[in-house]
TIDREN-133466 format. One line per 2 residues: number of its first residue (from 0); their letters; for each residue x, y, z of N, C-alpha, C. Coordinates in Angstrom, 3 decimals. Atoms other than C-alpha are relative to their C-alpha. Example, Ala and Ser with C-alpha at 12.3 -4.5 7.8 and 13.67 -1.06 7.14 Angstrom:
TIDREN-133466
0	as	0.890 -1.190 0.000 12.300 -4.500 7.800 0.900 1.200 0.000 | -0.820 -1.190 -0.060 13.670 -1.060 7.140 -0.770 1.090 0.730
***
This chain:
TIDREN-133466
0	xx	-0.262 -0.655 -1.272 -92.962 -253.071 -71.627 1.155 -0.693 0.739 | -1.065 0.748 -0.667 -90.754 -255.842 -70.208 1.345 0.287 -0.659
2	xx	-1.233 -0.303 0.728 -88.184 -255.124 -72.919 0.548 1.365 0.411 | -0.434 -1.351 -0.389 -88.066 -251.432 -71.973 0.604 -0.024 1.399
4	xx	-0.535 0.105 -1.368 -87.562 -252.300 -68.296 1.369 -0.672 -0.005 | -1.270 0.712 0.088 -84.788 -254.776 -69.148 1.074 0.911 -0.598
6	xx	-0.931 -0.925 0.641 -83.142 -252.208 -71.427 0.454 1.075 0.990 | -0.326 -1.038 -0.977 -83.281 -249.557 -68.679 0.956 -0.539 1.070
8	xx	-0.874 0.611 -1.011 -81.695 -251.919 -66.131 1.397 -0.209 -0.575 | -1.304 0.235 0.638 -78.919 -252.875 -68.583 0.748 1.311 -0.208
10	xx	-0.639 -1.310 0.206 -78.228 -249.214 -69.443 0.528 0.558 1.305 | -0.427 -0.511 -1.303 -78.059 -248.263 -65.782 1.225 -0.755 0.491
12	xx	-1.139 0.806 -0.435 -75.721 -251.153 -64.984 1.238 0.361 -0.813 | -1.134 -0.363 0.847 -73.504 -250.228 -67.939 0.545 1.376 0.383
14	xx	-0.448 -1.342 -0.404 -73.385 -246.554 -66.890 0.757 -0.061 1.321 | -0.684 0.133 -1.280 -72.455 -247.532 -63.340 1.350 -0.654 -0.199
16	xx	-1.256 0.703 0.247 -69.792 -249.908 -64.666 1.007 0.931 -0.664 | -0.905 -0.895 0.699 -68.334 -247.295 -67.013 0.534 1.079 0.921
18	xx	-0.458 -1.046 -0.898 -68.122 -244.750 -64.226 0.995 -0.529 1.022 | -0.918 0.585 -0.966 -65.950 -247.160 -62.264 1.390 -0.231 -0.579
20	xx	-1.380 0.091 0.463 -62.760 -246.662 -64.236 0.894 0.111 1.213 | -0.881 -0.013 -1.158 -59.899 -247.236 -61.890 0.600 1.396 0.160
22	xx	-0.493 -1.329 -0.335 -58.853 -244.046 -60.170 1.125 -0.118 1.017 | -1.029 -0.136 -1.018 -55.770 -243.112 -58.213 -0.109 1.414 0.535
24	xx	0.236 -1.299 -0.619 -56.501 -240.255 -55.813 -0.955 0.850 -0.830 | 1.006 -0.687 0.788 -59.454 -239.366 -58.014 0.405 0.285 -1.432
26	xx	-0.496 -0.228 1.362 -57.356 -239.271 -61.204 -0.138 -1.304 -0.778 | 0.166 1.250 0.762 -58.369 -241.815 -63.878 1.286 -0.429 -0.702
28	xx	-1.106 0.552 0.767 -55.696 -244.092 -65.288 -0.436 -0.136 -1.456 | 0.315 0.163 1.408 -55.487 -244.533 -69.044 0.125 1.284 -0.786
30	xx	-0.151 -1.284 0.671 -54.905 -240.858 -69.831 1.465 0.359 -0.189 | -1.334 -0.518 0.256 -51.850 -238.741 -70.618 0.807 0.084 1.295
32	xx	-0.823 0.037 -1.213 -48.966 -239.166 -68.167 0.390 1.392 0.493 | -0.365 -1.351 -0.445 -47.992 -235.470 -68.135 -1.131 0.630 0.804
34	xx	1.155 -0.525 -0.732 -51.508 -234.467 -67.074 -0.153 -0.712 1.341 | 0.100 0.794 -1.222 -51.526 -237.288 -64.505 1.015 0.499 1.033
36	xx	-1.059 -0.457 -0.906 -48.200 -236.160 -63.000 -0.291 1.424 0.473 | 0.370 -1.365 -0.405 -49.330 -232.516 -63.010 -1.058 -0.017 1.099
38	xx	1.042 0.116 -1.026 -52.413 -233.534 -61.022 0.579 -0.449 1.333 | -0.641 0.445 -1.240 -50.229 -235.345 -58.485 0.817 1.123 0.628
40	xx	-0.788 -1.113 -0.530 -47.925 -232.340 -58.155 -0.908 1.050 0.640 | 0.958 -0.933 -0.598 -50.964 -230.135 -57.480 -0.499 -0.499 1.353
42	xx	0.412 0.585 -1.278 -51.812 -232.537 -54.640 1.156 -0.060 0.998 | -1.115 -0.071 -0.931 -48.386 -231.964 -53.074 1.111 -1.006 -0.211
44	xx	-1.070 0.960 0.275 -46.301 -234.784 -54.553 1.152 0.721 -0.680 | -1.198 -0.658 0.510 -42.717 -233.840 -55.448 0.689 -0.924 -0.998
46	xx	-0.663 0.752 1.066 -41.092 -234.986 -58.693 1.415 -0.351 0.424 | -1.341 0.460 -0.353 -37.961 -237.085 -58.079 0.814 -0.390 -1.231
48	xx	-0.702 0.523 1.154 -37.080 -238.738 -61.386 -0.998 -0.208 -1.126 | 0.900 0.172 1.132 -38.540 -238.879 -64.879 0.754 -0.615 -1.168
50	xx	-0.512 0.611 1.223 -37.841 -241.174 -67.825 -1.149 -0.049 -0.999 | 1.057 0.111 1.009 -39.786 -241.934 -70.983 -1.165 -0.867 0.472
52	xx	1.055 0.952 -0.372 -41.725 -244.729 -69.279 -0.396 0.025 1.473 | 0.334 -0.013 -1.432 -41.718 -243.963 -65.540 0.372 1.332 0.642
54	xx	-0.234 -1.227 -0.762 -42.048 -240.876 -63.383 -0.157 -0.324 1.474 | 0.034 0.247 -1.447 -41.241 -241.099 -59.657 -0.238 1.297 0.741
56	xx	0.304 -1.144 -0.858 -42.666 -238.746 -57.080 0.015 -0.482 1.444 | 0.101 0.344 -1.415 -42.557 -238.666 -53.297 -1.076 0.872 0.633
58	xx	1.019 -0.738 -0.720 -45.203 -237.566 -50.864 -0.691 -0.892 1.001 | 0.763 0.745 -0.996 -47.746 -238.714 -48.339 -1.179 -0.692 -0.672
60	xx	1.154 0.753 0.458 -50.253 -241.434 -49.154 -0.592 -0.662 1.229 | 0.676 0.547 -1.172 -52.760 -242.339 -46.468 0.764 0.319 1.290
62	xx	-0.716 -0.448 -1.187 -50.664 -240.386 -43.961 1.389 -0.567 0.166 | -1.304 0.651 -0.087 -47.448 -242.271 -44.724 0.871 0.448 -1.176
64	xx	-0.939 -0.367 1.056 -44.360 -241.203 -46.681 0.132 -1.153 -0.992 | -0.060 1.050 1.013 -44.213 -243.083 -49.982 0.654 0.503 -1.272
66	xx	-0.493 -0.266 1.342 -42.816 -243.255 -53.485 -1.116 -0.406 -0.950 | 1.029 0.285 0.999 -45.368 -243.041 -56.307 0.690 -0.062 -1.352
68	xx	-0.542 0.136 1.343 -44.359 -244.330 -59.730 -1.145 -0.054 -0.985 | 0.999 -0.051 1.063 -46.448 -243.454 -62.774 0.644 -0.619 -1.232
70	xx	-0.552 0.734 1.146 -45.774 -245.949 -65.583 -0.811 0.335 -1.248 | 0.664 -0.417 1.230 -46.548 -244.798 -69.122 0.540 -0.785 -1.195
72	xx	-0.431 0.650 1.237 -46.369 -246.262 -72.609 1.065 0.882 -0.653 | -1.129 -0.772 0.524 -43.249 -245.210 -74.552 -0.360 1.064 -1.046
74	xx	0.305 -0.962 1.065 -44.872 -243.447 -77.523 -1.134 0.941 0.347 | 1.167 -0.856 -0.247 -48.319 -242.189 -76.569 -0.035 0.570 1.410
76	xx	-0.081 -0.469 -1.388 -47.377 -241.647 -72.893 -1.324 -0.180 0.748 | 1.248 0.351 -0.659 -50.606 -243.328 -71.742 0.316 -0.696 1.323
78	xx	-0.226 0.611 -1.317 -50.681 -244.194 -68.017 -0.651 -1.389 0.018 | 0.540 1.360 -0.093 -51.056 -247.964 -67.649 0.121 -0.579 1.395
80	xx	-0.149 0.507 -1.363 -49.947 -248.445 -64.040 0.503 1.102 0.909 | -0.509 -0.877 -1.051 -49.436 -246.481 -60.855 0.330 -0.902 1.186
82	xx	-0.371 0.799 -1.167 -47.556 -247.994 -57.949 0.395 0.917 1.146 | -0.352 -0.715 -1.225 -47.166 -246.791 -54.384 0.804 -0.962 0.863
84	xx	-0.841 0.785 -0.905 -44.329 -248.109 -52.238 0.179 0.816 1.270 | -0.085 -0.684 -1.288 -44.452 -247.175 -48.567 1.421 -0.092 0.529
86	xx	-1.390 -0.051 -0.447 -41.059 -246.077 -47.299 0.143 -0.161 1.509 | -0.135 -0.040 -1.456 -41.755 -245.768 -43.565 -0.036 -1.357 0.689
88	xx	0.204 1.253 -0.725 -42.650 -249.368 -42.723 1.060 -1.051 -0.264 | -0.994 0.993 0.370 -39.471 -251.021 -43.823 0.503 -0.788 1.208
90	xx	-0.530 0.689 -1.170 -38.261 -251.855 -40.318 -1.071 -0.350 1.028 | 1.050 0.197 -0.989 -41.549 -251.828 -38.387 -1.073 -0.946 -0.554
92	xx	0.899 1.021 0.550 -43.360 -255.081 -39.213 -1.430 0.148 0.511 | 1.338 -0.144 -0.567 -46.304 -254.450 -36.886 -0.745 1.153 -0.677
94	xx	0.635 -1.140 0.661 -47.031 -251.008 -38.360 -0.316 -0.322 -1.454 | 0.228 0.388 1.399 -46.660 -252.418 -41.885 -1.226 -0.890 -0.135
96	xx	1.132 0.925 0.086 -49.164 -255.210 -41.234 -1.316 0.687 0.388 | 1.211 -0.758 -0.346 -51.663 -252.844 -39.550 -0.448 0.853 -1.186
98	xx	0.329 -0.801 1.175 -51.479 -250.553 -42.566 -0.521 -0.892 -1.125 | 0.438 0.957 1.015 -51.836 -253.571 -44.886 -1.472 -0.361 0.231
100	xx	1.379 0.384 -0.322 -55.010 -254.647 -43.108 -0.972 1.159 -0.199 | 0.845 -1.180 0.172 -56.394 -251.107 -43.134 -0.286 0.256 -1.485
102	xx	0.184 -0.225 1.438 -55.836 -250.666 -46.881 -0.830 -1.115 -0.613 | 0.765 1.135 0.531 -57.154 -254.165 -47.648 -1.477 0.129 0.349
104	xx	1.386 -0.172 -0.429 -60.309 -253.456 -45.663 -0.716 1.054 -0.847 | 0.614 -1.065 0.819 -60.971 -250.214 -47.550 -0.181 -0.439 -1.447
106	xx	0.126 0.473 1.380 -60.290 -251.823 -50.942 -1.115 -1.033 -0.126 | 1.088 0.989 0.018 -62.618 -254.716 -50.084 -1.361 0.672 0.007
108	xx	1.280 -0.727 -0.035 -65.407 -252.263 -49.230 -0.268 0.711 -1.315 | 0.182 -0.782 1.217 -64.844 -250.135 -52.322 -0.247 -0.877 -1.224
110	xx	0.078 0.853 1.190 -64.519 -253.009 -54.808 -0.673 -1.336 0.320 | 0.681 1.217 -0.432 -66.987 -255.508 -53.344 -0.457 -0.869 -1.164
112	xx	0.508 0.789 1.122 -68.316 -256.574 -56.763 1.100 -0.397 -0.990 | -1.116 0.436 0.842 -64.858 -257.000 -58.355 0.412 -1.403 0.428
114	xx	-0.557 1.308 -0.362 -63.237 -260.428 -58.439 1.122 0.227 1.006 | -0.998 -0.158 -1.051 -61.121 -260.849 -55.321 0.766 -1.307 0.148
116	xx	-0.863 1.162 -0.186 -58.167 -263.187 -54.844 0.997 0.319 1.103 | -0.921 -0.188 -1.126 -56.077 -263.615 -51.692 1.099 -1.048 -0.078
118	xx	-1.148 0.899 -0.047 -52.599 -265.101 -51.638 0.775 0.217 1.283 | -0.795 -0.093 -1.224 -49.898 -265.472 -48.996 0.439 1.438 0.289
120	xx	-0.430 -1.380 -0.233 -48.495 -261.965 -49.468 -0.521 0.924 -1.102 | 0.573 -0.812 1.061 -50.806 -260.544 -52.135 -1.519 -0.108 0.014
122	xx	1.446 -0.065 0.185 -54.431 -259.437 -52.393 -0.234 0.712 -1.323 | 0.280 -0.622 1.294 -55.875 -258.622 -55.826 -1.490 0.137 -0.230
124	xx	1.358 -0.265 0.441 -59.103 -257.085 -57.081 0.086 0.215 -1.500 | -0.055 -0.193 1.441 -59.874 -257.276 -60.791 -1.403 0.130 -0.578
126	xx	1.227 -0.156 0.765 -62.571 -256.216 -63.204 0.385 -0.116 -1.465 | -0.311 0.034 1.420 -62.823 -256.126 -66.970 0.962 1.115 -0.392
128	xx	-0.784 -1.169 0.376 -61.053 -252.758 -66.988 1.267 0.238 0.818 | -1.128 -0.351 -0.855 -58.495 -252.847 -64.205 0.338 -1.117 0.976
130	xx	-0.426 0.904 -1.072 -56.575 -254.691 -61.532 0.712 0.831 1.057 | -0.661 -0.655 -1.119 -55.476 -253.517 -58.107 0.665 -1.090 0.833
132	xx	-0.753 0.982 -0.772 -52.790 -255.404 -56.195 0.553 0.660 1.254 | -0.540 -0.447 -1.281 -51.800 -254.997 -52.549 0.897 -1.105 0.508
134	xx	-0.903 1.046 -0.441 -48.756 -256.813 -51.282 1.166 0.519 0.812 | -1.203 -0.270 -0.774 -45.508 -256.965 -49.383 1.174 -0.531 -0.819
136	xx	-1.180 0.435 0.741 -42.075 -257.145 -50.995 1.253 0.625 0.599 | -1.290 -0.580 -0.377 -38.393 -256.493 -50.405 0.469 0.900 -1.144
138	xx	-0.603 -0.864 1.000 -36.821 -253.580 -52.183 1.435 -0.444 -0.245 | -1.385 0.406 0.287 -33.481 -254.249 -53.904 0.982 0.650 0.973
140	xx	-1.022 -0.499 -0.904 -30.578 -253.917 -51.505 -0.458 0.242 1.419 | 0.496 -0.219 -1.351 -32.730 -253.911 -48.365 -0.495 -1.319 0.572
142	xx	0.419 1.264 -0.608 -33.352 -256.750 -45.929 -1.413 0.054 0.563 | 1.341 -0.137 -0.548 -36.692 -255.366 -44.717 -1.043 0.001 -1.108
144	xx	1.109 -0.017 0.947 -40.041 -255.786 -46.436 -0.739 1.327 0.099 | 0.818 -1.197 -0.002 -42.289 -252.917 -47.397 -1.332 -0.300 -0.683
146	xx	1.352 0.136 0.531 -45.895 -252.458 -48.455 -0.090 0.712 -1.339 | 0.220 -0.673 1.282 -46.963 -251.641 -52.000 -1.436 -0.210 -0.468
148	xx	1.307 0.113 0.646 -50.179 -251.048 -53.945 0.205 0.379 -1.462 | -0.070 -0.289 1.441 -50.472 -251.181 -57.766 -1.406 0.155 -0.539
150	xx	1.237 -0.175 0.754 -53.308 -249.851 -59.885 0.369 -0.186 -1.461 | -0.292 0.243 1.410 -53.282 -251.217 -63.450 -1.265 0.189 -0.818
152	xx	1.112 -0.293 0.883 -55.534 -250.023 -66.268 0.107 -0.854 -1.256 | -0.038 0.894 1.156 -56.485 -252.465 -69.042 0.221 0.763 -1.302
154	xx	-0.161 -0.778 1.237 -56.756 -249.782 -71.752 1.460 0.424 -0.154 | -1.403 -0.392 0.050 -53.296 -248.457 -70.899 0.914 -1.182 -0.237
156	xx	-0.805 1.212 0.159 -51.895 -251.988 -70.659 -0.073 -0.496 -1.442 | 0.149 0.413 1.393 -53.305 -252.872 -74.097 0.742 0.958 -0.924
158	xx	-0.743 -0.977 0.783 -51.839 -249.642 -75.492 1.490 -0.277 0.092 | -1.406 0.347 -0.192 -48.456 -250.595 -74.004 0.386 -1.193 -0.859
160	xx	-0.307 1.205 0.790 -48.555 -254.050 -75.583 -0.006 0.279 -1.493 | 0.075 -0.361 1.405 -49.586 -252.599 -78.937 1.234 0.792 -0.426
162	xx	-1.175 -0.805 0.336 -46.765 -250.029 -78.902 1.282 -0.818 0.024 | -1.204 0.826 -0.078 -44.181 -252.618 -77.881 0.089 -1.001 -1.151
164	xx	-0.006 0.995 1.087 -45.229 -255.040 -80.639 0.171 0.634 -1.382 | -0.134 -0.670 1.308 -45.084 -252.428 -83.432 1.428 0.324 -0.331
***
């Protein structure tokens, strides 16, 4: 009887863990990049640029104009990373930091059981399957800092490394 109870608890925990694949706007990473981009376009994002490994779109994220980049592996076109760079807060440091705190608070609530690490200008959440990074950086050719968020999928990242090493 104790074994059955332990087995049930382990199965439930595993099911909950598996259902927590990293999502970007409800779209799971690790799938086909064309389908991923199509889903973003259906949500109102506008295609700006497309290469074999990165597709850029613009649109609103959390009520702010941003650039979304979908990074894919070169051969299988598997999404391994999505990044959001906020365009509006480049000159407004107070608004940028308020938005940073708001996003960090929501990510902390959502990923409470993930490993959390805080640095000077970077917060990271990680699990066995994914990593989410929130930080501040300067864009090339600009003196102002901006806010960014990255979602990285381990399956996609491993696929990328495998394709690059072959």
